[in-house]
N, C-alpha and C positions, 0 to 999 in steps of 0.2 A: 818630848814635845809638850809645851804648855797646854793645859786644858782650858778651853774657852766655854764649852757647854757640857755639863755632865748630868745624866739622869741616873737615878738610883732607885730601883724598884718601883718605877712609875706605874701607877695603875688608874684606869678610868673605869668607873662603874656607872651604868645607866639604868634608870628605872623602866621596867616593862610590865606588862600584864602578868607575865610569868615569873616576876621577880627581878632582882638585880642582875645584870650581865656585865661581863668585863671585856670590852672590845680591845682594851689595852691592859695586859696582865703582867706586872712585875717586869717592865722593860728597863734595862740598864745599858748605858753606853757612855763613852767619853769622846768628845769632838775637839780636836786640837786646833791650834792656830794655823790658819791657812790650809786646813785639811778638808777633804770631801768624803763624807760617809754616806754610802748608798744604802737606802732602806728599800728592800725588795719583797714582793709578795703579791698574791692574787687579790682581786677585789674582796673586801670583807676581812682581810687579814689584820686590820687595825693601823695601817700606815697613816692615813689621813687623820684619824682621831688622835694619834700620837702628836702629829704636828699641831693640830688645834689646841690640844692640852698644853703644849709648850708656849703657844701664843696667847693663852688665856681666852680662847674662843670656844671652849667646849660648850656643848648644848645645855640649856637651862636644866637644872635638877641633877646634873652630873656630880659624882663624888670623886675627888682626886685624892690619892694618897701616894706616899713615896716622896722623892725629892727631884728637883730639876734646877741645878745651880748654874747661874750665869755669871761669869767672872766680870767685875767692873772694868771699865776702860782704864788702862794704865796698870792693871794687875794681871799677871800671867798664870793665875790658877795654881794648881799644886805643882806644876813644873814637870810632871811625868807622864801625864795623859793616860794614866792607868786606873782612874777612878778610885784612888787610894783615900782621898779626902776632899771635901768640898772646897771650891776655890775660896781663898781668903777673902773675907768681907764681901762675899758674893751675894746674889740675890736668889732666893728660892722662888722660881716662877710659879710654883703650885700654891704657894701660900701668900704671895705678894698681893697687896691691896689693889683695888681697881685704879686708884690714883697713881700708884707706882707703875702699874703695867701700862697705863697711858704714856708714861715717860719712856719705858723700855721698848714698847711695841713701835717699831719704825725706827727709833733712835738707836737701839742696841741689837734688836733682833727683829727681822722682817720676814714676810713670807710672799712668795709668788704662787698664786692659786692655779688650779688645774684648768679652769675654764674662764678666760679673761672676759668674755662677753657678759658673763653673769657676775663677775667680780668688779668690773668697771661700771660706774653710774652711766646709764645710756643717755641721760639728758644734760650731762655736764661735759664741757669740752675737755679734751685730754690734758691740755696745759693747766687748766684750772684745778683738776684732780691732783696733779703733781704739785702744784703750788700749795694746795691744802695740806699735803703730807709734810711739806717743809715748814709751813707757818705754825702747825701744831706744836712743833718742837722749838721753833725760834720765832715767837710771836712779835718780837721787837724788830725784826728785819724790815727794812724799807720795801715798798712794793716792787720797785725796779730790781732790787737785789734778789727777791724771791723769784721774780719772773726769769732773771738771768740764770739762777741756779736750776730752775725747772728745764730750761732749754739746754743747759749743760748736762743735766741728767739724761735727757732724751738723746743727746749727741753721744754720751758715753755708752748708751744702750744701742748704738749704731742705727738710730732712726733717721732715715734720709729726710732732708728738709725739715729740721726740727721745728723752726718757727711756723711753717705751714701746717705741720702735723698737730702742733699745739693747739691750733684754732679749730681742728676737726673734732667730731663726735665719734665715739667708739665704733658705730656702725659703718662709718666711712673708711675705716681701716681694714686691711686684710687680717687674717688670723695671725700671721707672723708678726705684723706690725702692732697688733693689740697685745701680744705676749711681750714684745720689746717695750711697749709703753708700761706694762705691768712691772717689768724688771726695773725700768727707770724710776717708777713710783716707789718701789720697795727700797731702792738704794738712795733715793733723794736725800734723806736725812742722815745718811752716813752710818748704817748699822754695821756691825762686825760679824754677825751671824745671819745667814740667809737660808731659809727653808724654801726649797722648790718642790712643789707638789705636782709631779708629773707634767712639767711645763711644755712637753713636746707632744702630748696627746692631741690627736685630731689635726696635727699639722702634716703638710707634705714632707716626704723624706728629705728633700733638699733644704727645707725651711728647718726641720728638726736638727739637721747637722749644723746650720747656721746659729741656732739658738744654743746648742751645746758648746759650740766654739766660743760664742759670746760669754757664756757663763764661766768657762775655763779662763778666758782672757780676763774677765772682771775679778775672778777669784785671785788671780796672780797679781793684777794691777792694784787692787784694793786690800789685798791680804785678808780676804774673807774666809770664814769658816763656813762650809756649805753642807747642808743636810738635804740630800737629794733623794726624793721619793719616786720610785718607778716600779713597773712590773716587768721591765725589759732589761735582761742581762747584757744585751749588746750595748745599751746605753751605760750601764755600770762599767763595762770593760773600757769604754772611752773616758769616763769622767772620774770614777771613784778611786780613792786610795784604799779604803776599807769598805766592807759590806756587811750588813746585818740583814738576814732573811727572817721575815716574820710569817707566822701561820697562826690563825685563830687567836690573835692578840699577843702571842709570845715570840720572842726571838729564839729561832730553832738552830741557826747557825751563824757565826760571825768570824771574821778574820780579814787579813789582807785580801783585797779584791782579786789580785793575780792568783793567789793560792787557793781561794774558794773556787774560782772559775776553773782552774786546772784540776784540782783535786777536792771536789765537794765530798762532804762527809755524811751530811743528813740526806735520807732518801727523798725528802721533799725538794731539796736543792738539786739533787740529781734529776728528778723528774722535771723541774722547771727548765733545766738546761737541755734535756732531751726533747722537750716540747718547743723549744725555740728554733726558728728557721736558721739555716746556715747557708753559706755560699756553696759549700760541697753538697752534692745530691745525696741526701740521707732521708730516710723515712722518719717523719715526725711521730713521736710516741706521746700521746696525750696521757695525762694523770687521770685515772678513772675517778668518778665521783665528784663531789663539790665540797667546798669548805663547810664544815657542820655549823648549824645554828648555834649561836653563843648560849642559848638557853637549853641546848641539848648536847653538850660536848661529851664525847665518850670518856670512859674511865682510862686513866693513865695518859698515854701519848695521844694528843688530839688528831695526829695524822694516821694513827693505827688503822682505822678502817679502809684507808685508801693506799696503804703501804704494801708493796709486793714482798717486802722482807718481814712482814708482821709475824711475831711469835707471841705465845701467851704471856710472857713476861712483860710485854709492852703495855698491857692492860693493868698491871699492878699498881703503878704510881707514875706521876709525871717525871720524866727523866731530867737530871741536871745537865747544865752546860759543862761538858768536859772536853779535854783535848786529846787527840790521838797521840800515841807514842811517837810516831814519825812525823808529826806536824809541829809547827811552831806553837809556843804557849798561847799566843794571841789568837790562834785559830781553834775555835771550840764549836761543838755540835751537841744538840739536846737528843741524844739517842743512845740506847743501851748497847747498840751493836758497834759503837765507836770503841776501838781498842787501841 
């Protein structure tokens, strides 16, 4: 599978009173053409900061290291999707200039934010906000053509009565319609990579299902590569081809979604699945403790203090991502107990 977006050792460092901390620590992944990669983890695991770094929206003062290669339009990357080499003549999102990122953001890679009410401008009509996203990338388009494309984007996002909704303000729309408007805005300029940061949070269950179905349909229709951030393994099961589980800034398990869900290898992944509600009546088992502060990470494995399988060797050093003997090579976990 051709690689469209590839991160290699991506690290984000933020200044604090206690010194520099790493909310994202040496994260690597490859996202192929038309593929959905689910990024899963608790709050504070680094999921959103990873997305912001890829978009060039990291907080002021942040230090970025590593690489994040975006293959250009018309180039299929390295052709194997295994992070062997950066996409030919691609752009490193971590070192791109502000001017270059203006062109890429929205035109090649776009993001749907977690809370549309804070992401949308409350005093600008929905249609005008979508038109602005189009005009930034195609300033020479006639006003009527820009308006037509904005309505087309709303219609593509399954917004009913797009002409009427385009004249409304964000507060006049329901939560589900606001999220659809955000999706329409993100896709208005024709990006090939879409980052969705928990787009179903705070929505009714039925609306969540509709949004997920919409994203699946758009991915297929537009041949999008989708980076889907969530804390819900139920959502991952519905939408993702592969999954990467993050904890304290690092990827602790990665692999095909079906395999990770059926045969998780890392104790943290096992704990998340046990804590998730199921249709069958089973007792939910919570993971004890909380994600450690980034300025006070334990020695060795960061999950060690919360792990029921903790042994002294866990504290010696940070484990590498390795695959079990009975797992596929693409299914790996960062645990010394993996055999």
